[in-house]
C-alpha positions, 0 to 999 in steps of 0.5 A: 020677653013678652015676645020672646015668650009668644015665639016660643009657645008657637014653635013649641008645637012645631018642633013636637010635630017635626020629632014625631015626624023623624022617629016615625021615619026612622021606624019605617026603616026598620025591617023587622026579622021575621025568620023563625030559629032553626027548627033542628039543631043538628045538621042531621035529625037522626039518619036522615038531614034536618033544614040546618044549614052551617052558617056562612064560612062556617066549616064543619067537621062530622065525625059519625059511628054505626056499631054492629048488631046489639042482638049477638050480645057479649059475643062482639060487646053488644056490636062494639067490635063491628064498627063502621066510620064516616068523615065528613067535611061540610062548608057553608058558602054562604047562609042558605048554601051548603058544600060536603064530603064524606067517606064511609068505611062501609064498602069504602063508599064517597060521598058529596053532597048539595045542601041549599035553602029554598024558602024559610019558616017565617012568623006570621008569614010563611008557615015551613021551611023547604031544604034541598038536598043532592047527593051522589055517592061512589062504592068502591067496596064493589067487587067488579069480578062479580058482574058481567060487563060492570063499568065504573058508572056502576059504582054511582047513585045519585040522591035527591031530597026536599026537606020540609020541616015546621017549628011547631013551637018551641019544644016540637019540630017536624019534618017530612023529606020526599026522596027520590034515589037512582041506583045504576047498580040496584040493590039485589036481594037474595032469598035462600029456597029449601034445597038450598038454591038461591033466587035474585030479586033487584030493586028497580033503579029507581026507588021513591021514599018518604022520610019522616022525622022529629025532635022534641027540646027536653031542656035547654040542652037536651032533646029526643029524635026520631026518623024513619024512612018509608021505602014506596017501591021496595019489591016484596022479596026484599031482605031489607027493612025501612029505617026507624031510629030513636035518639037524643041531642046534646048541645055543648058549645061548639058542637052537637053530640047526637046518640041513637039506635037505628037499625040501618048501619049504612049513613049516606042516604041511599044506603039506610033507606035501601039497604037497612039490614036490622029488624028492631022485632028482632031485637037487631038494631045497632047503636051508633052516634054523630059528633059535629065540631064547628069552626 
């Protein structure tokens, strides 16, 4: 009997060491997820794309409205009679790559885009999320009889963006979006002179802009969002303004509902960056919303 207790006394430390070694081995195989949760809950901040992507095999249906200017008051019910609608479909090919198509009633414009995550923000690691975004639009509403030597390619516009965000805290997220736009048919501004004659001023075909945006979380479901587009090489005689937008996001289960005011009625990037027509100082801005549903 004494021999049995002696053997147990000798083997017990060995069993303890073996258990510690096994736990250490298991812990070494556990990979800590250091990915920072999405900086934005919506696929857009307001007008500008956010760094959020649809997850793998997620299918988004997005309805966006921009009503007419509110400055006319009750004449058109603060713009409700002049609504512009965009329908968009987005599919998550995988967790880092999205494909999308859309159609806007404004100038009967169609668009197709690709959006892809290059790198994500990590805890105690890389401090930013970087996403690429490329869009091509086709303006089918252009009247070719108004232009000489008009070709189909004149309907095409190309947009490329680097979307860079940082989730500063659980409540605050910020975005910067360097943007390049190439218009095959450059945007034209018309200046009417005192004698009722007019002068035309065309933008350059290559346009550069810088988007700035942010989201501040108010509650678990509500946030306030803002974005602004600084058009870097707009010509001095342009009729158009830089887009500034402010609104709120409401998260309700399977969708995000965004309500906002903006001085740009178009919803494709080339439209709201280059051709934002409203002036906040004159009370010339638009009410709108984005409603997304994921399947």
